[in-house]
N, C-alpha and C positions, 0 to 999 in steps of 0.2 A: 504494500500500500504506500502511496506517496506520502511523504512527510507533510506536504502542504495541506493535505486533507485532514491529517491528524491535528494540525495547527488550527484549521478553520473549525473543525468539529471535535474538539478534544474529549468531550464528555459523551458524545453521541455514539450509538451503534452505527458503524460505518457501512452497514449493509444496505440501508435504505435512506433515500434523500427526498425531500419534498420538492415540489416545483419551484418554490421560491429559493430553496437552497441550490438547486441545479442552476437557476438563473444567476444567482450570486457567484457561484464557483466557475461557471462556464463563460459568462459574459453575454450569453444569448438572451434575446428578448422572449417574453412569453409567447408571442405569436410565432416566432421562429421555432421554438420547442414544440408547440402544438403542431406546426407544419411537419416537423420531423417525425412526430408521433403518427400523424395522418399518412405520411409516406412509408411508415413501417420501419424507419431507421431506429427510433427509440421505442421501447416497449415497456411503459410503466405498468405497475400493478394498481388495481383499484379504480374507482370512478374518477372522472376528470377533475372533480372538485377536491379530490384527496389523492391524487397520483403520488406514487412512491417510485423512485428511480434507483437503479442499481449503481454500483461503482462503475461498471462498464459503461452505463449511460453517461456518467460524468466524463469519462475519458473520450467517448464518442463526441459529446457536446463540446468539449474543449478543442478537440481536433476540428470540429465543424466551425467553431468561432475563428480559429486561425485561418482556415480555408476561406471563410467568408470575408475576413479582413484582407487577406492577401490577394484574393481574386475577385472581390466585389460580387460574390455569388448571390443569386436570388435563393429563396428557400428550396425551390425545385432543383436548381443547379447544385445547391449544397447537398440535397438528398442524393442526387445522382453521383456526385463526387464521393460521398461517404459510402454509397453502395459499391462503387468501383474499388475503393480502398479496402473494403471488407472482403471483396472477391479476390483481390490481389493477395491479401494476407492468407486466405484459405488456399489459394493455389500454391503459394510459397510453402505452406505447411505440407501440402501434398507432395511437392517436389522434394522437400527435405526427407519426408518419410520414405519416398521411393529411393532416394539416394542411400538412405540407411539400409534398406533392403538389399540393394545392389552390393553393398560392402559385406554383407553376411555370407 
């Protein structure tokens, strides 16, 4: 777990974060987070008025904020970029697994 999360939420159970906490830590606006949920990039638990986000959601949202700032992406463009990043990570993991199998 990142040290900065422990600094921001020292007394909290770091497994779930509210929408306002996600906004604070990621830098994304509420509307942007809602759009990422609508596009299926973030998957909170609970009803919209009481969403709880995982640590993975925080990491994805922070990455999204950096992409948004760096490339001036719309919410749809941001969702597409995050989808491609997720797919690249999955493909890299598959390649690594296949590489390990070849060495055996």
